[in-house]
N, CA, C and O of each residue as an XYZ file, in Angstrom:
712
protein
N     -32.677     24.678      8.819
C     -31.703     24.612      7.736
C     -30.340     25.004      8.285
O     -30.188     26.044      8.925
N     -29.369     24.172      8.030
C     -28.022     24.423      8.526
C     -27.472     25.735      7.995
O     -27.702     26.104      6.844
N     -26.740     26.435      8.857
C     -26.187     27.739      8.505
C     -24.710     27.694      8.142
O     -24.211     28.593      7.465
N     -24.009     26.661      8.584
C     -22.593     26.517      8.252
C     -22.464     25.549      7.082
O     -23.249     24.611      6.948
N     -21.478     25.784      6.250
C     -21.271     24.884      5.126
C     -20.830     23.513      5.635
O     -20.122     23.399      6.635
N     -21.258     22.499      4.932
C     -20.906     21.131      5.293
C     -20.658     20.358      4.010
O     -21.482     20.354      3.096
N     -19.505     19.702      3.961
C     -19.228     18.898      2.768
C     -20.012     17.594      2.834
O     -20.364     17.120      3.914
N     -20.273     17.034      1.683
C     -20.859     15.709      1.614
C     -19.798     14.738      2.138
O     -18.673     14.749      1.640
N     -20.118     13.906      3.119
C     -19.107     13.004      3.670
C     -18.380     12.161      2.617
O     -17.207     11.832      2.796
N     -19.069     11.805      1.510
C     -18.418     11.024      0.464
C     -17.366     11.840     -0.286
O     -16.485     11.265     -0.926
N     -17.445     13.162     -0.217
C     -16.491     14.025     -0.914
C     -15.303     14.405     -0.040
O     -14.384     15.079     -0.506
N     -15.308     13.983      1.214
C     -14.225     14.342      2.134
C     -12.922     13.690      1.702
O     -12.913     12.625      1.085
N     -11.835     14.346      2.036
C     -10.507     13.829      1.730
C      -9.636     13.880      2.982
O      -9.988     14.510      3.979
N      -8.505     13.209      2.907
C      -7.518     13.282      3.978
C      -8.033     12.788      5.318
O      -8.762     11.799      5.398
N      -7.640     13.493      6.364
C      -7.994     13.129      7.732
C      -9.513     13.127      7.914
O     -10.056     12.246      8.580
N     -10.191     14.099      7.331
C     -11.639     14.167      7.455
C     -12.279     12.909      6.879
O     -13.188     12.347      7.489
N     -11.823     12.464      5.728
C     -12.357     11.242      5.110
C     -12.124     10.034      6.012
O     -12.991      9.168      6.133
N     -10.961      9.978      6.641
C     -10.658      8.854      7.537
C     -11.612      8.840      8.736
O     -12.129      7.790      9.115
N     -11.834     10.002      9.319
C     -12.722     10.093     10.478
C     -14.152      9.748     10.067
O     -14.831      8.983     10.750
N     -14.604     10.314      8.952
C     -15.957     10.031      8.470
C     -16.130      8.544      8.183
O     -17.193      7.985      8.455
N     -15.114      7.902      7.644
C     -15.176      6.470      7.358
C     -15.344      5.661      8.648
O     -16.115      4.702      8.686
N     -14.626      6.048      9.695
C     -14.741      5.364     10.990
C     -16.148      5.541     11.572
O     -16.725      4.600     12.117
N     -16.686      6.747     11.452
C     -18.034      7.008     11.976
C     -19.052      6.175     11.203
O     -19.916      5.529     11.796
N     -18.945      6.195      9.880
C     -19.898      5.450      9.050
C     -19.836      3.959      9.370
O     -20.867      3.289      9.426
N     -18.648      3.451      9.577
C     -18.489      2.035      9.914
C     -19.143      1.725     11.262
O     -19.737      0.661     11.437
N     -19.032      2.649     12.208
C     -19.562      2.421     13.560
C     -21.075      2.597     13.650
O     -21.747      1.827     14.336
N     -21.619      3.607     12.961
C     -23.044      3.911     13.135
C     -23.861      3.842     11.849
O     -25.071      4.067     11.875
N     -23.223      3.538     10.740
C     -23.951      3.362      9.485
C     -24.086      4.609      8.639
O     -24.456      4.527      7.467
N     -23.790      5.771      9.220
C     -23.856      7.033      8.488
C     -23.022      8.063      9.243
O     -22.602      7.834     10.377
N     -22.794      9.182      8.603
C     -22.141     10.298      9.265
C     -23.252     11.293      9.616
O     -23.758     11.989      8.736
N     -23.632     11.363     10.893
C     -24.686     12.302     11.273
C     -24.313     13.740     10.885
O     -23.139     14.108     10.859
N     -25.330     14.529     10.588
C     -25.106     15.908     10.141
C     -24.255     16.717     11.107
O     -23.427     17.519     10.673
N     -24.440     16.525     12.401
C     -23.640     17.271     13.382
C     -22.157     16.954     13.214
O     -21.322     17.859     13.205
N     -21.834     15.678     13.083
C     -20.440     15.285     12.913
C     -19.895     15.763     11.571
O     -18.731     16.151     11.473
N     -20.735     15.736     10.539
C     -20.291     16.222      9.229
C     -19.928     17.703      9.296
O     -18.935     18.128      8.705
N     -20.718     18.475     10.004
C     -20.431     19.905     10.140
C     -19.142     20.128     10.912
O     -18.281     20.895     10.482
N     -19.007     19.461     12.048
C     -17.803     19.642     12.854
C     -16.577     19.207     12.063
O     -15.577     19.924     12.028
N     -16.645     18.036     11.428
C     -15.505     17.514     10.666
C     -15.149     18.353      9.461
O     -13.978     18.443      9.093
N     -16.141     18.971      8.839
C     -15.880     19.850      7.693
C     -14.964     20.994      8.097
O     -14.052     21.361      7.355
N     -15.205     21.547      9.256
C     -14.482     22.755      9.662
C     -13.320     22.498     10.607
O     -12.394     23.305     10.683
N     -13.358     21.377     11.331
C     -12.268     21.075     12.249
C     -12.194     19.572     12.504
O     -12.786     19.063     13.456
N     -11.457     18.866     11.639
C     -11.288     17.438     11.885
C     -10.675     17.173     13.270
O     -10.975     16.162     13.904
N      -9.822     18.086     13.726
C      -9.218     17.911     15.052
C     -10.279     17.980     16.147
O     -10.221     17.207     17.103
N     -11.242     18.886     16.027
C     -12.312     18.990     17.021
C     -13.180     17.734     16.995
O     -13.554     17.218     18.048
N     -13.500     17.241     15.803
C     -14.309     16.028     15.707
C     -13.556     14.839     16.286
O     -14.141     14.024     17.000
N     -12.290     14.733     15.991
C     -11.486     13.644     16.527
C     -11.432     13.724     18.056
O     -11.537     12.703     18.736
N     -11.269     14.924     18.587
C     -11.238     15.103     20.038
C     -12.578     14.716     20.660
O     -12.616     14.054     21.697
N     -13.676     15.130     20.026
C     -15.009     14.793     20.528
C     -15.219     13.282     20.539
O     -15.716     12.728     21.519
N     -14.844     12.621     19.456
C     -15.008     11.165     19.388
C     -14.137     10.469     20.432
O     -14.556      9.479     21.032
N     -12.942     10.980     20.645
C     -12.066     10.413     21.680
C     -12.683     10.606     23.056
O     -12.678      9.698     23.887
N     -13.213     11.796     23.285
C     -13.860     12.090     24.558
C     -15.055     11.164     24.780
O     -15.232     10.628     25.873
N     -15.867     10.979     23.752
C     -17.001     10.053     23.864
C     -16.529      8.623     24.144
O     -17.183      7.879     24.875
N     -15.394      8.247     23.559
C     -14.827      6.922     23.831
C     -14.399      6.772     25.281
O     -14.610      5.725     25.893
N     -13.802      7.815     25.823
C     -13.399      7.801     27.232
C     -14.627      7.684     28.126
O     -14.635      6.912     29.084
N     -15.665      8.456     27.807
C     -16.899      8.427     28.595
C     -17.525      7.037     28.535
O     -17.941      6.501     29.562
N     -17.593      6.457     27.356
C     -18.199      5.130     27.178
C     -17.434      4.030     27.887
O     -18.021      3.035     28.313
N     -16.119      4.204     28.016
C     -15.321      3.161     28.664
C     -15.163      3.407     30.162
O     -14.453      2.665     30.840
N     -15.810      4.429     30.674
C     -15.748      4.735     32.095
C     -16.694      3.874     32.905
O     -17.104      2.798     32.469
N     -17.034      4.352     34.078
C     -17.832      3.558     35.009
C     -19.333      3.829     34.947
O     -20.109      3.172     35.640
N     -19.749      4.796     34.120
C     -21.181      5.080     33.998
C     -21.845      4.090     33.050
O     -21.270      3.713     32.029
N     -23.043      3.679     33.390
C     -23.823      2.811     32.505
C     -24.241      3.607     31.273
O     -24.369      4.831     31.319
N     -24.449      2.897     30.180
C     -24.867      3.540     28.929
C     -26.164      4.340     29.130
O     -26.307      5.436     28.587
N     -27.090      3.802     29.897
C     -28.342      4.517     30.163
C     -28.089      5.803     30.944
O     -28.771      6.804     30.727
N     -27.113      5.780     31.852
C     -26.759      7.003     32.586
C     -26.176      8.052     31.643
O     -26.501      9.235     31.743
N     -25.322      7.616     30.736
C     -24.711      8.554     29.782
C     -25.801      9.195     28.924
O     -25.787     10.407     28.707
N     -26.732      8.402     28.442
C     -27.810      8.953     27.614
C     -28.746      9.834     28.439
O     -29.288     10.813     27.928
N     -28.936      9.491     29.708
C     -29.723     10.348     30.602
C     -29.076     11.719     30.700
O     -29.757     12.739     30.590
N     -27.779     11.747     30.904
C     -27.041     13.008     31.000
C     -27.180     13.797     29.705
O     -27.489     14.988     29.725
N     -26.952     13.134     28.591
C     -26.996     13.828     27.299
C     -28.393     14.359     26.986
O     -28.527     15.441     26.415
N     -29.425     13.617     27.351
C     -30.792     14.091     27.146
C     -31.106     15.288     28.042
O     -31.668     16.283     27.585
N     -30.744     15.186     29.309
C     -31.040     16.275     30.246
C     -30.332     17.565     29.843
O     -30.935     18.639     29.869
N     -29.065     17.465     29.472
C     -28.307     18.656     29.070
C     -28.857     19.219     27.768
O     -29.029     20.432     27.643
N     -29.133     18.362     26.805
C     -29.621     18.818     25.502
C     -30.969     19.515     25.616
O     -31.210     20.526     24.957
N     -31.841     18.977     26.450
C     -33.137     19.616     26.677
C     -32.945     20.963     27.356
O     -33.561     21.955     26.965
N     -32.092     20.998     28.373
C     -31.857     22.248     29.103
C     -31.265     23.329     28.209
O     -31.552     24.513     28.387
N     -30.441     22.923     27.250
C     -29.811     23.919     26.369
C     -30.659     24.250     25.146
O     -30.355     25.187     24.409
N     -31.721     23.481     24.934
C     -32.592     23.750     23.793
C     -32.036     23.252     22.476
O     -32.297     23.851     21.433
N     -31.271     22.165     22.501
C     -30.691     21.617     21.275
C     -31.597     20.504     20.737
O     -31.506     19.355     21.168
N     -32.468     20.860     19.793
C     -33.399     19.873     19.247
C     -32.673     18.742     18.529
O     -33.143     17.604     18.534
N     -31.538     19.040     17.916
C     -30.770     18.008     17.214
C     -30.301     16.934     18.203
O     -30.508     15.742     17.973
N     -29.672     17.356     19.297
C     -29.152     16.388     20.259
C     -30.267     15.690     21.027
O     -30.124     14.523     21.392
N     -31.377     16.384     21.277
C     -32.521     15.716     21.900
C     -32.981     14.574     20.997
O     -33.243     13.472     21.480
N     -33.082     14.825     19.697
C     -33.513     13.780     18.763
C     -32.500     12.629     18.720
O     -32.878     11.460     18.794
N     -31.220     12.966     18.601
C     -30.182     11.938     18.514
C     -30.136     11.087     19.781
O     -30.044      9.862     19.708
N     -30.201     11.737     20.933
C     -30.041     10.991     22.182
C     -31.337     10.349     22.668
O     -31.309      9.508     23.567
N     -32.464     10.732     22.088
C     -33.689      9.978     22.318
C     -33.561      8.626     21.611
O     -33.943      7.592     22.160
N     -33.030      8.644     20.411
C     -32.790      7.394     19.685
C     -31.748      6.541     20.412
O     -31.936      5.336     20.582
N     -30.660      7.165     20.835
C     -29.608      6.435     21.546
C     -30.089      5.965     22.921
O     -29.681      4.904     23.393
N     -30.945      6.744     23.555
C     -31.502      6.348     24.845
C     -32.323      5.077     24.727
O     -32.278      4.205     25.595
N     -33.073      4.987     23.634
C     -33.855      3.772     23.381
C     -32.924      2.571     23.243
O     -33.194      1.507     23.801
N     -31.832      2.739     22.503
C     -30.843      1.677     22.335
C     -30.227      1.291     23.687
O     -29.905      0.127     23.927
N     -30.071      2.297     24.568
C     -29.479      2.051     25.895
C     -30.473      1.465     26.886
O     -30.117      1.177     28.028
N     -31.726      1.286     26.451
C     -32.706      0.652     27.307
C     -33.635      1.594     28.058
O     -34.410      1.145     28.903
N     -33.575      2.884     27.769
C     -34.484      3.829     28.413
C     -35.850      3.775     27.719
O     -35.924      3.735     26.491
N     -36.905      3.775     28.492
C     -38.246      3.771     27.904
C     -38.595      5.177     27.397
O     -38.001      6.171     27.814
N     -39.560      5.229     26.499
C     -40.026      6.525     25.986
C     -40.518      7.398     27.133
O     -40.234      8.595     27.177
N     -41.252      6.798     28.055
C     -41.790      7.559     29.187
C     -40.659      8.091     30.067
O     -40.691      9.252     30.477
N     -39.670      7.263     30.359
C     -38.539      7.710     31.173
C     -37.821      8.871     30.482
O     -37.431      9.836     31.139
N     -37.646      8.784     29.171
C     -36.952      9.858     28.456
C     -37.761     11.155     28.483
O     -37.185     12.239     28.587
N     -39.076     11.056     28.390
C     -39.925     12.247     28.514
C     -39.741     12.885     29.889
O     -39.636     14.105     30.015
N     -39.704     12.039     30.911
C     -39.545     12.540     32.274
C     -38.150     13.146     32.472
O     -38.015     14.186     33.116
N     -37.138     12.517     31.936
C     -35.768     13.044     32.027
C     -35.712     14.423     31.398
O     -35.158     15.358     31.976
N     -36.288     14.544     30.209
C     -36.274     15.829     29.504
C     -37.025     16.894     30.289
O     -36.639     18.062     30.278
N     -38.083     16.502     30.961
C     -38.898     17.452     31.728
C     -38.308     17.733     33.109
O     -38.745     18.654     33.798
N     -37.321     16.943     33.508
C     -36.777     17.082     34.855
C     -37.742     16.583     35.915
O     -37.684     17.010     37.068
N     -38.625     15.683     35.525
C     -39.639     15.137     36.426
C     -39.210     13.753     36.909
O     -38.340     13.116     36.315
N     -39.820     13.311     37.966
C     -39.499     12.001     38.540
C     -39.798     10.886     37.540
O     -40.837     10.881     36.881
N     -38.866      9.947     37.446
C     -39.019      8.807     36.531
C     -39.480      7.555     37.269
O     -39.869      6.569     36.642
N     -39.436      7.591     38.594
C     -39.734      6.397     39.375
C     -38.476      5.604     39.705
O     -38.543      4.598     40.411
N     -37.333      6.051     39.199
C     -36.038      5.438     39.486
C     -35.247      6.472     40.289
O     -34.746      7.449     39.733
N     -35.141      6.249     41.592
C     -34.534      7.246     42.486
C     -33.095      7.584     42.093
O     -32.682      8.740     42.183
N     -32.344      6.594     41.664
C     -30.944      6.847     41.285
C     -30.900      7.734     40.028
O     -30.133      8.696     39.970
N     -31.719      7.406     39.037
C     -31.753      8.208     37.801
C     -32.234      9.634     38.102
O     -31.707     10.602     37.555
N     -33.232      9.749     38.969
C     -33.754     11.067     39.323
C     -32.698     11.924     40.013
O     -32.617     13.127     39.765
N     -31.887     11.312     40.881
C     -30.793     12.046     41.533
C     -29.771     12.501     40.502
O     -29.232     13.603     40.604
N     -29.503     11.660     39.512
C     -28.569     12.017     38.445
C     -29.098     13.215     37.651
O     -28.358     14.165     37.396
N     -30.364     13.172     37.264
C     -30.957     14.271     36.491
C     -30.930     15.560     37.305
O     -30.608     16.620     36.770
N     -31.257     15.484     38.571
C     -31.240     16.661     39.438
C     -29.829     17.242     39.537
O     -29.650     18.459     39.497
N     -28.840     16.374     39.667
C     -27.445     16.821     39.732
C     -27.027     17.470     38.417
O     -26.399     18.529     38.423
N     -27.366     16.850     37.300
C     -27.023     17.409     35.989
C     -27.685     18.774     35.814
O     -27.049     19.714     35.335
N     -28.941     18.888     36.193
C     -29.615     20.188     36.099
C     -28.905     21.235     36.945
O     -28.774     22.385     36.526
N     -28.445     20.848     38.132
C     -27.696     21.784     38.974
C     -26.418     22.241     38.270
O     -26.030     23.405     38.370
N     -25.775     21.329     37.566
C     -24.545     21.685     36.855
C     -24.795     22.669     35.723
O     -24.023     23.609     35.529
N     -25.869     22.456     34.977
C     -26.066     23.253     33.763
C     -26.983     24.452     33.934
O     -26.963     25.365     33.108
N     -27.778     24.468     34.981
C     -28.746     25.555     35.130
C     -28.373     26.582     36.197
O     -29.049     27.601     36.340
N     -27.311     26.321     36.937
C     -26.901     27.271     37.964
C     -25.453     27.684     37.737
O     -24.699     27.000     37.044
N     -25.085     28.788     38.317
C     -23.688     29.208     38.242
C     -23.094     29.164     39.643
O     -23.816     29.086     40.637
N     -21.813     29.213     39.702
C     -21.141     29.149     40.990
C     -20.983     27.717     41.467
O     -21.220     26.764     40.724
N     -20.586     27.589     42.698
C     -20.348     26.282     43.287
C     -21.668     25.515     43.417
O     -22.677     26.054     43.874
N     -21.635     24.273     43.013
C     -22.818     23.412     43.121
C     -23.111     23.195     44.609
O     -22.210     22.922     45.403
N     -24.372     23.320     44.956
C     -24.815     23.140     46.327
C     -24.378     21.766     46.842
O     -24.534     20.763     46.146
N     -23.841     21.722     48.038
C     -23.362     20.452     48.593
C     -24.490     19.435     48.733
O     -24.249     18.230     48.652
N     -25.706     19.901     48.942
C     -26.837     18.971     49.041
C     -27.040     18.223     47.728
O     -27.379     17.040     47.743
N     -26.839     18.895     46.587
C     -26.976     18.228     45.278
C     -25.896     17.166     45.113
O     -26.169     16.056     44.654
N     -24.662     17.517     45.492
C     -23.572     16.546     45.400
C     -23.836     15.366     46.336
O     -23.685     14.209     45.942
N     -24.221     15.658     47.550
C     -24.495     14.575     48.509
C     -25.646     13.700     48.042
O     -25.630     12.487     48.249
N     -26.641     14.306     47.415
C     -27.793     13.548     46.929
C     -27.399     12.539     45.853
O     -27.856     11.396     45.868
N     -26.551     12.967     44.923
C     -26.139     12.047     43.855
C     -25.228     10.955     44.414
O     -25.288      9.808     43.969
N     -24.393     11.303     45.377
C     -23.565     10.277     46.018
C     -24.427      9.314     46.831
O     -24.226      8.100     46.784
N     -25.397      9.866     47.582
C     -26.288      9.018     48.381
C     -27.109      8.075     47.502
O     -27.513      7.000     47.946
N     -27.354      8.480     46.259
C     -28.114      7.634     45.330
C     -27.280      6.471     44.803
O     -27.814      5.549     44.186
N     -25.973      6.514     45.043
C     -25.131      5.392     44.639
C     -24.043      5.724     43.631
O     -23.343      4.826     43.162
N     -23.888      6.991     43.292
C     -22.827      7.368     42.356
C     -21.538      7.643     43.126
O     -21.535      8.350     44.134
N     -20.449      7.069     42.630
C     -19.147      7.251     43.260
C     -18.565      8.608     42.871
O     -19.070      9.275     41.967
N     -17.516      9.003     43.551
C     -16.843     10.250     43.194
C     -16.227     10.153     41.802
O     -16.183     11.149     41.079
N     -15.753      8.975     41.417
C     -15.273      8.773     40.049
C     -16.404      9.071     39.069
O     -16.201      9.746     38.060
N     -17.579      8.571     39.371
C     -18.715      8.787     38.477
C     -19.149     10.250     38.456
O     -19.603     10.737     37.421
N     -19.021     10.954     39.566
C     -19.321     12.388     39.578
C     -18.414     13.111     38.578
O     -18.870     13.973     37.827
N     -17.143     12.757     38.575
C     -16.198     13.359     37.621
C     -16.589     12.983     36.198
O     -16.552     13.830     35.305
N     -16.963     11.724     35.971
C     -17.360     11.284     34.634
C     -18.666     11.945     34.182
O     -18.852     12.192     32.991
N     -19.560     12.229     35.112
C     -20.773     12.989     34.783
C     -20.367     14.369     34.271
O     -20.893     14.837     33.261
N     -19.438     15.018     34.960
C     -18.966     16.344     34.524
C     -18.356     16.272     33.125
O     -18.572     17.170     32.311
N     -17.605     15.224     32.843
C     -17.002     15.057     31.524
C     -18.075     14.860     30.460
O     -17.983     15.438     29.377
N     -19.088     14.052     30.756
C     -20.180     13.829     29.804
C     -20.949     15.127     29.552
O     -21.354     15.395     28.421
N     -21.151     15.928     30.585
C     -21.808     17.228     30.421
C     -20.977     18.114     29.505
O     -21.521     18.779     28.623
N     -19.669     18.127     29.706
C     -18.794     18.953     28.869
C     -18.858     18.525     27.406
O     -18.933     19.375     26.518
N     -18.831     17.228     27.147
C     -18.846     16.727     25.768
C     -20.147     17.080     25.058
O     -20.123     17.571     23.929
N     -21.278     16.837     25.707
C     -22.553     17.111     25.042
C     -22.786     18.615     24.924
O     -23.460     19.061     23.996
N     -22.248     19.390     25.837
C     -22.394     20.847     25.740
C     -21.722     21.361     24.470
O     -22.259     22.246     23.804
N     -20.558     20.818     24.129
C     -19.887     21.228     22.889
C     -20.778     20.957     21.682
O     -20.979     21.835     20.843
N     -21.305     19.753     21.600
C     -22.155     19.397     20.468
C     -23.421     20.252     20.444
O     -23.850     20.704     19.383
N     -24.015     20.472     21.618
C     -25.188     21.351     21.705
C     -24.867     22.729     21.148
O     -25.646     23.291     20.378
N     -23.729     23.267     21.535
C     -23.356     24.611     21.074
C     -23.201     24.667     19.559
O     -23.705     25.587     18.914
N     -22.509     23.689     18.994
C     -22.330     23.658     17.537
C     -23.684     23.592     16.843
O     -23.930     24.327     15.887
N     -24.548     22.728     17.313
C     -25.861     22.580     16.674
C     -26.731     23.815     16.840
O     -27.512     24.146     15.948
N     -26.608     24.492     17.956
C     -27.385     25.713     18.161
C     -26.877     26.843     17.273
O     -27.669     27.644     16.776
N     -25.578     26.915     17.071
C     -25.017     27.913     16.149
C     -25.422     27.581     14.720
O     -25.827     28.458     13.957
N     -25.307     26.314     14.370
C     -25.530     25.868     12.994
C     -26.994     25.697     12.633
O     -27.352     25.783     11.459
N     -27.853     25.457     13.625
C     -29.235     25.053     13.374
C     -29.216     23.808     12.482
O     -29.877     23.748     11.445
N     -28.438     22.823     12.922
C     -28.174     21.600     12.164
C     -29.480     20.918     11.744
O     -30.390     20.723     12.550
N     -29.541     20.569     10.478
C     -30.708     19.866      9.933
C     -30.806     18.487     10.571
O     -29.839     17.726     10.594
N     -31.990     18.182     11.089
C     -32.210     16.891     11.741
C     -32.079     15.744     10.739
O     -32.639     15.786      9.643
N     -31.339     14.738     11.136
C     -31.288     13.493     10.365
C     -31.613     12.303     11.277
O     -31.245     11.161     11.002
N     -32.312     12.615     12.365
C     -32.875     11.645     13.298
C     -34.354     11.996     13.424
O     -34.741     13.126     13.126
N     -35.185     11.057     13.856
C     -36.604     11.401     14.028
C     -36.769     12.542     15.031
O     -36.189     12.512     16.116
N     -37.555     13.534     14.667
C     -37.820     14.677     15.542
C     -38.565     14.206     16.784
O     -39.354     13.262     16.732
N     -38.303     14.874     17.892
C     -38.965     14.566     19.160
C     -39.948     15.701     19.448
O     -39.561     16.868     19.506
N     -41.223     15.344     19.627
C     -42.203     16.410     19.888
C     -41.978     17.099     21.222
O     -42.722     18.013     21.578
């Protein structure tokens, strides 16, 4: 049960109503996470959506972006984002089995994807400078330095959403993932 107040998206006014309208037009509804963020900070929601737009228009494949979001969400324990990005991962072409493996940090059978997951885990599960072997591994798998930077940006964006949902205990409006 959500802990922060959230307005009904249909009751929103002003800038919040405009943002909610854009989200509804794009995805068919205003997900609970976005409704919570927009209720309390339309500027934060607008920034998040802009950031997601930058990530989507970058050089990472949609499946890579969803891989990153799933790996980070699982590592942070955000059931809301795991559910949302499992659905989005399916849309991006990831199989159910691959998504289970990504969440577990286990080999998927795709060496490039596995290097990405390992690199993302290094970013979110360790402190200090990332081991050069992890960086070299993701580059050796075929990711450019531009993509390494975009991976970091995608990690930052999903971490924000994970944090909000963990504080809020956002009510799931996507199918739960066992």
